[in-house]
C-alpha positions as CSV (number, residue, x, y, z in Angstrom):
1,M,0.0,0.0,0.0
2,S,1.4,3.4,-1.0
3,K,1.7,6.2,1.5
4,R,-0.9,8.9,1.0
5,T,0.0,12.6,1.7
6,F,-2.9,14.8,2.8
7,T,-3.0,18.6,2.4
8,K,-3.7,20.8,5.4
9,Q,-7.2,21.5,4.0
10,E,-7.9,17.8,3.6
11,K,-6.7,17.1,7.1
12,M,-9.0,19.8,8.5
13,S,-11.9,18.5,6.4
14,I,-11.4,15.0,7.8
15,L,-11.1,16.2,11.3
16,K,-14.4,18.1,10.9
17,E,-16.1,15.1,9.3
18,A,-14.9,12.8,12.1
19,S,-16.4,15.2,14.7
20,E,-19.7,15.3,12.9
21,Q,-20.1,11.7,11.7
22,G,-17.9,9.7,14.0
23,V,-14.2,8.9,14.1
24,T,-14.4,5.2,13.2
25,K,-16.6,5.6,10.2
26,T,-14.5,8.5,8.9
27,L,-11.2,6.8,9.4
28,K,-12.4,3.7,7.5
29,K,-13.8,5.8,4.7
30,H,-10.5,7.6,4.2
31,G,-8.2,4.7,5.1
32,I,-6.5,6.5,7.9
33,Y,-5.0,4.9,11.1
34,S,-6.3,6.2,14.4
35,T,-2.8,7.2,15.5
36,T,-2.6,9.5,12.4
37,Y,-6.0,11.0,13.1
38,Y,-5.2,11.7,16.8
39,S,-1.8,13.2,15.8
40,W,-3.6,15.5,13.3
41,K,-6.1,16.4,16.0
42,E,-3.4,17.3,18.6
43,K,-1.5,19.4,16.1
44,N,-4.7,21.2,15.1
45,K,-5.4,21.8,18.8
46,V,-1.9,23.3,19.3
47,F,-2.4,25.4,16.1
48,K,-5.7,26.8,17.4
49,E,-4.2,27.7,20.7
50,Q,-1.4,29.5,18.9
51,I,-4.0,31.5,16.9
52,N,-5.8,32.4,20.1
53,L,-2.6,33.5,21.8
54,S,-1.5,35.5,18.8
55,G,-4.9,37.3,19.0
56,L,-4.0,38.2,22.6
57,N,-0.5,39.0,21.6
58,K,-1.7,41.3,18.9
59,G,-2.8,43.8,21.5
60,A,0.5,43.6,23.3
61,Y,2.3,44.0,20.0
62,L,0.3,47.1,19.2
63,L,1.0,48.5,22.6
64,T,4.7,47.8,22.3
65,Q,4.8,49.5,18.9
66,Q,3.2,52.6,20.4
67,L,5.7,52.6,23.2
68,I,8.5,52.3,20.7
69,M,7.2,55.3,18.7
70,L,6.8,57.3,21.9
71,G,10.4,56.4,22.9
72,Q,11.6,57.6,19.5
73,R,9.8,60.9,19.9
74,V,11.4,61.4,23.3
75,I,14.8,60.7,21.9
76,A,14.2,63.1,19.0
77,I,13.1,65.9,21.5
78,Q,16.2,65.2,23.7
79,Q,18.5,65.5,20.6
80,R,16.8,68.8,19.6
81,V,17.2,70.2,23.1
82,R,20.8,69.1,23.4
83,A,21.6,70.6,20.0
84,Q,19.8,73.9,20.9
85,Y,21.5,74.2,24.3
86,K,24.7,72.5,23.4
87,Y,25.2,70.4,26.5
């Protein structure tokens, strides 16, 4: 039997189908071992958690960018003051 490679979209579709129609039935239909299915499921879970964290991190990222811009403005003002008063 030759090894079949599934695309990310196919894997997602199979995971969804298994949750809706049952794991055993879906695995038999697609000729997938249960270990493969549960490996995909675990990787998908980790991927979803990373997406959720990146959503939270997006706010922190934007705040960090604003602080960097503010810091750059402060540095620019300091340089102008130093240049003006030569100290």
